[in-house]
N, C-alpha and C positions, 0 to 999 in steps of 0.2 A: 895615159896614152888615149888619143881620139879613137873613136870607133873606125874612122877611115885608115888611120895608121895601123891599127891593130889588123885589119882586113888585109891590108897591103903586106904586113909582116907575115901572115900566114900564107898567102900566095907565094911570097917569095921563098918561104921555108919549104913549101911543097915542091918548089921547082928544084930544090936541091936533091929531091929524090928521082928526078927524071933519069930515065935509062936504067934504074934498078930493075933487075931481072924479076919476073913474075913467079912467085913461088907460094903455092898456098899455105896458109897459116904462119908465113915467116914474117919478121918484122926488123930487118936490118938493112939500113940504108946502103945501096951499092951492091948488096950481096942477094937480097930476095925480099919480096913482100907481096901480098895480096892486097885488094882494096882496103880491107880493114887494117892491115898492118901499115900501110900507107898513112891512114888517118891517125892510128895510134902513135906511129912515129912522129908525126908533126905536132900532135897536141903534147906529147911527152917532152919534145925539144923545146917548146914554146911555153911550158907549164899552164896549159889552158885548163879552166875549171868548168865544172857543171853549174846548174842554176844555184846550187847551195854551197858553191865554194870548194867542193871536193876536186882534186886532180882528176881530169878525165881519164888519164892513162890507167887510173887505178881500176877502171871497169873492164879492162881489156880481158877478152876470153878468147880462147884457142880451140876450144872443144866444139867446132862446128863444121858441118860437112860443106862440100862443094856447092850444095844447094841449100843454103841455110834457110831457117825459118824465117820467112819476111814478116809475120805478124809480131813475132818477138823481137826482131830488129827494129821494127817501126816502133814499137811500143817502148823500148829501151831508149831510143834516140829521143822520143816525144817527152819521157820522163826527165831526160838529162839537160835537153837543149831547148832554146826558144824557136819555135817554128815560125817562118816569116813567109810571106806571098811572093815579093819580088827578090829574086836572087841577085846576089852582088858578089864580086870578087871577094874571096875568103870564107865564103859560106861553104856548109856541107850539103851535099845533094845525095838523095836516096833515089834510085832508079830501079825499076822493074825489068827483070830479065825472065823471059818465059812465064809472064803473068805473076812473078814472085818479086816482091820488093826486097832485093838482096845486094844491090851493088851500089858502092859508095864513091864519090868523087869530090874533089874540093873546086869549086867555082873559081874561075880566074878570069882576069881581063885580057883577052888575046885578040891581038890584032884589030883593036878598035871595037870588038864585041865580047859578048861573054864566052868563056871557053871553059875547059875541065881538065884537071889533073886526075889521073887514075890509073891503078894498076890494072892493066887490060890483059887478060889471059890471051885473046887471040893475037895480040901485038907481042906477047911474052915478055913485056916490061912496063915500066911506068911511062906514060905519054901525055902529052898536052896537045889538045886540038880545040877547034870550034864546037861550042853546044849547038849542034846542027838540028834539023827538024826530027831525025831519027831519035836522037837522044832527048830532045824536048818532048816528044811523043811518050817517053818512058819515065819521064820525071814524075815522081809521087809526092815527095815533100822536100823542102829546103829548111836547113836549120842554120841558126847563128849562135857562135860561141859567145859566152857570157864574159869571160875575161881574157 
């Protein structure tokens, strides 16, 4: 499968989670998830793997607080995925919230520009919207899946 087809498949799969209610540490499409639960659900549904060929869903952790350890999360993602400089649809984005890299989203192609799908607590559900200046200013790193 070409890289472009893989990225489109990731975006399309993430969209199947739209509207799922926000629920801290949950992992069930249509029932509840948080930002990590959304990512874990998508990588599990697609069988995506890390740099070494291990299924990414195998790394799932649920023992984290509502304010997770940003340094730990950043290091874990860096160890498992390829960091890229230019985001494109299907990539994984890490954002800072209150100066802590702790929020995850899947980059999308949204109305002719870059967007993002994420489980957003203030919206109380998984949403998709434009990657606007506010979110861009909080972007810490972008990662691309290996397979």
